[in-house]
N, CA, C and O atoms as a GROMACS GRO file, in nm:
protein
  300
    1UNK      N    1   0.079  -0.118  -0.004
    1UNK     CA    2  -0.001   0.000  -0.010
    1UNK      C    3   0.082   0.131   0.003
    1UNK      O    4   0.030   0.239  -0.027
    2UNK      N    5   0.204   0.124   0.046
    2UNK     CA    6   0.296   0.243   0.052
    2UNK      C    7   0.355   0.264  -0.089
    2UNK      O    8   0.416   0.368  -0.116
    3UNK      N    9   0.340   0.176  -0.170
    3UNK     CA   10   0.416   0.192  -0.302
    3UNK      C   11   0.344   0.300  -0.381
    3UNK      O   12   0.221   0.307  -0.379
    4UNK      N   13   0.426   0.392  -0.456
    4UNK     CA   14   0.368   0.486  -0.536
    4UNK      C   15   0.323   0.428  -0.670
    4UNK      O   16   0.396   0.352  -0.734
    5UNK      N   17   0.212   0.461  -0.708
    5UNK     CA   18   0.158   0.417  -0.836
    5UNK      C   19   0.114   0.530  -0.931
    5UNK      O   20   0.068   0.635  -0.885
    6UNK      N   21   0.129   0.508  -1.066
    6UNK     CA   22   0.098   0.609  -1.163
    6UNK      C   23  -0.049   0.625  -1.170
    6UNK      O   24  -0.120   0.525  -1.184
    7UNK      N   25  -0.098   0.741  -1.162
    7UNK     CA   26  -0.247   0.778  -1.166
    7UNK      C   27  -0.269   0.896  -1.251
    7UNK      O   28  -0.179   0.977  -1.272
    8UNK      N   29  -0.387   0.908  -1.302
    8UNK     CA   30  -0.430   1.026  -1.372
    8UNK      C   31  -0.490   1.127  -1.276
    8UNK      O   32  -0.561   1.090  -1.182
    9UNK      N   33  -0.459   1.257  -1.301
    9UNK     CA   34  -0.512   1.358  -1.216
    9UNK      C   35  -0.586   1.466  -1.292
    9UNK      O   36  -0.541   1.511  -1.397
   10UNK      N   37  -0.695   1.505  -1.240
   10UNK     CA   38  -0.788   1.603  -1.309
   10UNK      C   39  -0.793   1.720  -1.209
   10UNK      O   40  -0.866   1.710  -1.111
   11UNK      N   41  -0.719   1.830  -1.230
   11UNK     CA   42  -0.730   1.947  -1.148
   11UNK      C   43  -0.874   1.996  -1.140
   11UNK      O   44  -0.943   2.005  -1.242
   12UNK      N   45  -0.920   2.026  -1.022
   12UNK     CA   46  -1.053   2.084  -1.002
   12UNK      C   47  -1.053   2.227  -0.971
   12UNK      O   48  -0.983   2.272  -0.880
   13UNK      N   49  -1.127   2.300  -1.043
   13UNK     CA   50  -1.139   2.440  -1.014
   13UNK      C   51  -1.024   2.522  -1.057
   13UNK      O   52  -1.012   2.635  -1.011
   14UNK      N   53  -0.933   2.471  -1.144
   14UNK     CA   54  -0.815   2.550  -1.191
   14UNK      C   55  -0.811   2.554  -1.337
   14UNK      O   56  -0.847   2.456  -1.402
   15UNK      N   57  -0.769   2.663  -1.393
   15UNK     CA   58  -0.759   2.667  -1.533
   15UNK      C   59  -0.617   2.693  -1.594
   15UNK      O   60  -0.595   2.739  -1.706
   16UNK      N   61  -0.520   2.652  -1.495
   16UNK     CA   62  -0.385   2.665  -1.539
   16UNK      C   63  -0.320   2.524  -1.519
   16UNK      O   64  -0.359   2.454  -1.426
   17UNK      N   65  -0.225   2.482  -1.603
   17UNK     CA   66  -0.156   2.360  -1.595
   17UNK      C   67  -0.068   2.350  -1.462
   17UNK      O   68   0.009   2.442  -1.434
   18UNK      N   69  -0.079   2.249  -1.390
   18UNK     CA   70  -0.002   2.239  -1.262
   18UNK      C   71   0.143   2.218  -1.294
   18UNK      O   72   0.176   2.166  -1.401
   19UNK      N   73   0.233   2.258  -1.200
   19UNK     CA   74   0.374   2.244  -1.230
   19UNK      C   75   0.412   2.100  -1.213
   19UNK      O   76   0.368   2.031  -1.121
   20UNK      N   77   0.501   2.052  -1.313
   20UNK     CA   78   0.563   1.914  -1.301
   20UNK      C   79   0.654   1.917  -1.187
   20UNK      O   80   0.732   2.011  -1.169
   21UNK      N   81   0.646   1.813  -1.107
   21UNK     CA   82   0.739   1.802  -0.991
   21UNK      C   83   0.675   1.855  -0.865
   21UNK      O   84   0.732   1.845  -0.757
   22UNK      N   85   0.550   1.915  -0.880
   22UNK     CA   86   0.479   1.968  -0.751
   22UNK      C   87   0.445   1.839  -0.671
   22UNK      O   88   0.416   1.731  -0.722
   23UNK      N   89   0.452   1.866  -0.540
   23UNK     CA   90   0.426   1.753  -0.440
   23UNK      C   91   0.274   1.737  -0.418
   23UNK      O   92   0.201   1.835  -0.409
   24UNK      N   93   0.232   1.618  -0.410
   24UNK     CA   94   0.096   1.585  -0.378
   24UNK      C   95   0.079   1.556  -0.232
   24UNK      O   96   0.150   1.473  -0.176
   25UNK      N   97  -0.016   1.624  -0.167
   25UNK     CA   98  -0.051   1.604  -0.025
   25UNK      C   99  -0.192   1.581  -0.007
   25UNK      O  100  -0.272   1.622  -0.091
   26UNK      N  101  -0.230   1.518   0.094
   26UNK     CA  102  -0.365   1.485   0.134
   26UNK      C  103  -0.438   1.622   0.149
   26UNK      O  104  -0.381   1.718   0.201
   27UNK      N  105  -0.568   1.626   0.101
   27UNK     CA  106  -0.645   1.747   0.111
   27UNK      C  107  -0.664   1.805   0.248
   27UNK      O  108  -0.664   1.926   0.266
   28UNK      N  109  -0.682   1.713   0.352
   28UNK     CA  110  -0.716   1.753   0.485
   28UNK      C  111  -0.587   1.764   0.572
   28UNK      O  112  -0.595   1.792   0.692
   29UNK      N  113  -0.469   1.741   0.508
   29UNK     CA  114  -0.345   1.739   0.585
   29UNK      C  115  -0.297   1.888   0.608
   29UNK      O  116  -0.290   1.969   0.516
   30UNK      N  117  -0.264   1.918   0.739
   30UNK     CA  118  -0.215   2.051   0.774
   30UNK      C  119  -0.064   2.046   0.787
   30UNK      O  120  -0.005   1.939   0.792
   31UNK      N  121  -0.004   2.161   0.794
   31UNK     CA  122   0.134   2.174   0.812
   31UNK      C  123   0.176   2.121   0.945
   31UNK      O  124   0.103   2.141   1.041
   32UNK      N  125   0.294   2.053   0.959
   32UNK     CA  126   0.381   2.011   0.857
   32UNK      C  127   0.317   1.886   0.790
   32UNK      O  128   0.252   1.807   0.858
   33UNK      N  129   0.336   1.871   0.662
   33UNK     CA  130   0.274   1.757   0.589
   33UNK      C  131   0.377   1.662   0.535
   33UNK      O  132   0.496   1.692   0.532
   34UNK      N  133   0.332   1.551   0.495
   34UNK     CA  134   0.409   1.443   0.431
   34UNK      C  135   0.372   1.427   0.297
   34UNK      O  136   0.259   1.386   0.270
   35UNK      N  137   0.463   1.458   0.199
   35UNK     CA  138   0.418   1.442   0.056
   35UNK      C  139   0.380   1.292   0.030
   35UNK      O  140   0.442   1.197   0.078
   36UNK      N  141   0.274   1.282  -0.046
   36UNK     CA  142   0.218   1.143  -0.079
   36UNK      C  143   0.262   1.106  -0.215
   36UNK      O  144   0.240   0.992  -0.256
   37UNK      N  145   0.326   1.199  -0.294
   37UNK     CA  146   0.376   1.176  -0.431
   37UNK      C  147   0.408   1.309  -0.505
   37UNK      O  148   0.433   1.414  -0.446
   38UNK      N  149   0.405   1.296  -0.631
   38UNK     CA  150   0.446   1.417  -0.706
   38UNK      C  151   0.386   1.404  -0.857
   38UNK      O  152   0.359   1.296  -0.910
   39UNK      N  153   0.370   1.524  -0.914
   39UNK     CA  154   0.318   1.530  -1.055
   39UNK      C  155   0.437   1.501  -1.152
   39UNK      O  156   0.540   1.568  -1.145
   40UNK      N  157   0.423   1.400  -1.242
   40UNK     CA  158   0.517   1.363  -1.328
   40UNK      C  159   0.503   1.434  -1.469
   40UNK      O  160   0.603   1.462  -1.534
   41UNK      N  161   0.384   1.461  -1.511
   41UNK     CA  162   0.359   1.536  -1.632
   41UNK      C  163   0.229   1.612  -1.624
   41UNK      O  164   0.138   1.566  -1.555
   42UNK      N  165   0.213   1.725  -1.691
   42UNK     CA  166   0.088   1.798  -1.694
   42UNK      C  167   0.078   1.879  -1.825
   42UNK      O  168   0.171   1.945  -1.870
   43UNK      N  169  -0.039   1.868  -1.879
   43UNK     CA  170  -0.064   1.936  -2.010
   43UNK      C  171  -0.203   1.993  -2.005
   43UNK      O  172  -0.282   1.961  -1.916
   44UNK      N  173  -0.235   2.082  -2.107
   44UNK     CA  174  -0.361   2.139  -2.141
   44UNK      C  175  -0.435   2.037  -2.226
   44UNK      O  176  -0.376   1.986  -2.321
   45UNK      N  177  -0.562   2.002  -2.197
   45UNK     CA  178  -0.636   1.926  -2.280
   45UNK      C  179  -0.748   2.002  -2.356
   45UNK      O  180  -0.845   2.047  -2.296
   46UNK      N  181  -0.731   2.015  -2.492
   46UNK     CA  182  -0.835   2.080  -2.569
   46UNK      C  183  -0.964   2.002  -2.570
   46UNK      O  184  -1.070   2.063  -2.581
   47UNK      N  185  -0.959   1.877  -2.561
   47UNK     CA  186  -1.078   1.799  -2.557
   47UNK      C  187  -1.156   1.809  -2.436
   47UNK      O  188  -1.278   1.791  -2.440
   48UNK      N  189  -1.091   1.838  -2.318
   48UNK     CA  190  -1.158   1.857  -2.187
   48UNK      C  191  -1.173   2.007  -2.158
   48UNK      O  192  -1.245   2.045  -2.066
   49UNK      N  193  -1.107   2.090  -2.236
   49UNK     CA  194  -1.103   2.232  -2.200
   49UNK      C  195  -1.042   2.268  -2.073
   49UNK      O  196  -1.084   2.366  -2.013
   50UNK      N  197  -0.945   2.195  -2.026
   50UNK     CA  198  -0.878   2.228  -1.901
   50UNK      C  199  -0.753   2.148  -1.882
   50UNK      O  200  -0.714   2.076  -1.974
   51UNK      N  201  -0.689   2.155  -1.771
   51UNK     CA  202  -0.561   2.084  -1.745
   51UNK      C  203  -0.585   1.941  -1.715
   51UNK      O  204  -0.692   1.905  -1.666
   52UNK      N  205  -0.489   1.856  -1.743
   52UNK     CA  206  -0.483   1.719  -1.694
   52UNK      C  207  -0.346   1.687  -1.657
   52UNK      O  208  -0.254   1.754  -1.704
   53UNK      N  209  -0.324   1.588  -1.575
   53UNK     CA  210  -0.181   1.552  -1.523
   53UNK      C  211  -0.175   1.410  -1.496
   53UNK      O  212  -0.278   1.344  -1.487
   54UNK      N  213  -0.062   1.359  -1.483
   54UNK     CA  214  -0.024   1.227  -1.433
   54UNK      C  215   0.067   1.247  -1.314
   54UNK      O  216   0.137   1.348  -1.303
   55UNK      N  217   0.063   1.146  -1.222
   55UNK     CA  218   0.143   1.156  -1.111
   55UNK      C  219   0.176   1.027  -1.040
   55UNK      O  220   0.102   0.931  -1.061
   56UNK      N  221   0.274   1.015  -0.961
   56UNK     CA  222   0.302   0.905  -0.878
   56UNK      C  223   0.252   0.937  -0.739
   56UNK      O  224   0.295   1.031  -0.672
   57UNK      N  225   0.153   0.846  -0.696
   57UNK     CA  226   0.086   0.881  -0.569
   57UNK      C  227   0.084   0.753  -0.480
   57UNK      O  228   0.051   0.644  -0.526
   58UNK      N  229   0.120   0.770  -0.355
   58UNK     CA  230   0.127   0.657  -0.268
   58UNK      C  231  -0.009   0.588  -0.268
   58UNK      O  232  -0.112   0.653  -0.255
   59UNK      N  233  -0.008   0.454  -0.283
   59UNK     CA  234  -0.128   0.376  -0.291
   59UNK      C  235  -0.235   0.438  -0.384
   59UNK      O  236  -0.354   0.440  -0.354
   60UNK      N  237  -0.185   0.487  -0.497
   60UNK     CA  238  -0.275   0.560  -0.583
   60UNK      C  239  -0.396   0.494  -0.641
   60UNK      O  240  -0.502   0.554  -0.654
   61UNK      N  241  -0.378   0.370  -0.675
   61UNK     CA  242  -0.505   0.298  -0.738
   61UNK      C  243  -0.618   0.290  -0.641
   61UNK      O  244  -0.733   0.290  -0.684
   62UNK      N  245  -0.593   0.284  -0.511
   62UNK     CA  246  -0.694   0.262  -0.412
   62UNK      C  247  -0.758   0.400  -0.368
   62UNK      O  248  -0.850   0.404  -0.287
   63UNK      N  249  -0.705   0.512  -0.425
   63UNK     CA  250  -0.746   0.645  -0.377
   63UNK      C  251  -0.833   0.710  -0.496
   63UNK      O  252  -0.847   0.832  -0.502
   64UNK      N  253  -0.884   0.634  -0.577
   64UNK     CA  254  -0.968   0.696  -0.686
   64UNK      C  255  -1.070   0.779  -0.620
   64UNK      O  256  -1.130   0.740  -0.520
   65UNK      N  257  -1.092   0.900  -0.679
   65UNK     CA  258  -1.195   0.999  -0.636
   65UNK      C  259  -1.148   1.085  -0.510
   65UNK      O  260  -1.216   1.178  -0.469
   66UNK      N  261  -1.038   1.053  -0.456
   66UNK     CA  262  -0.983   1.136  -0.337
   66UNK      C  263  -0.933   1.261  -0.389
   66UNK      O  264  -0.877   1.267  -0.499
   67UNK      N  265  -0.953   1.371  -0.309
   67UNK     CA  266  -0.898   1.499  -0.342
   67UNK      C  267  -0.756   1.505  -0.284
   67UNK      O  268  -0.738   1.477  -0.165
   68UNK      N  269  -0.659   1.540  -0.361
   68UNK     CA  270  -0.522   1.570  -0.319
   68UNK      C  271  -0.487   1.714  -0.371
   68UNK      O  272  -0.546   1.765  -0.466
   69UNK      N  273  -0.390   1.773  -0.305
   69UNK     CA  274  -0.350   1.912  -0.338
   69UNK      C  275  -0.210   1.903  -0.395
   69UNK      O  276  -0.129   1.826  -0.343
   70UNK      N  277  -0.179   1.977  -0.498
   70UNK     CA  278  -0.046   1.991  -0.553
   70UNK      C  279   0.011   2.115  -0.508
   70UNK      O  280  -0.052   2.221  -0.516
   71UNK      N  281   0.142   2.106  -0.453
   71UNK     CA  282   0.206   2.226  -0.386
   71UNK      C  283   0.348   2.221  -0.424
   71UNK      O  284   0.405   2.113  -0.444
   72UNK      N  285   0.408   2.336  -0.434
   72UNK     CA  286   0.551   2.348  -0.456
   72UNK      C  287   0.617   2.364  -0.316
   72UNK      O  288   0.574   2.444  -0.234
   73UNK      N  289   0.720   2.286  -0.296
   73UNK     CA  290   0.792   2.302  -0.171
   73UNK      C  291   0.906   2.400  -0.191
   73UNK      O  292   0.993   2.380  -0.275
   74UNK      N  293   0.904   2.503  -0.116
   74UNK     CA  294   1.000   2.613  -0.132
   74UNK      C  295   1.123   2.571  -0.051
   74UNK      O  296   1.103   2.526   0.062
   75UNK      N  297   1.244   2.581  -0.096
   75UNK     CA  298   1.355   2.540  -0.014
   75UNK      C  299   1.485   2.589  -0.064
   75UNK      O  300   1.589   2.561  -0.004
   0.00000   0.00000   0.00000
């Protein structure tokens, strides 16, 4: 279950393409947080009229429908 798995990501409420390499964290998680994965690729989809992305997410296949947040870790 802790293995990261490749998943499709559909940004909700955003009209810009997320940053590749951005960390994925649980939606309810507060600081300090533990990254659950990261975005591996992201593009604009003309067919969907919005951004789409792929990412490696811990236990990703079992988390279908879960909301996660993409964030850049400044350092």
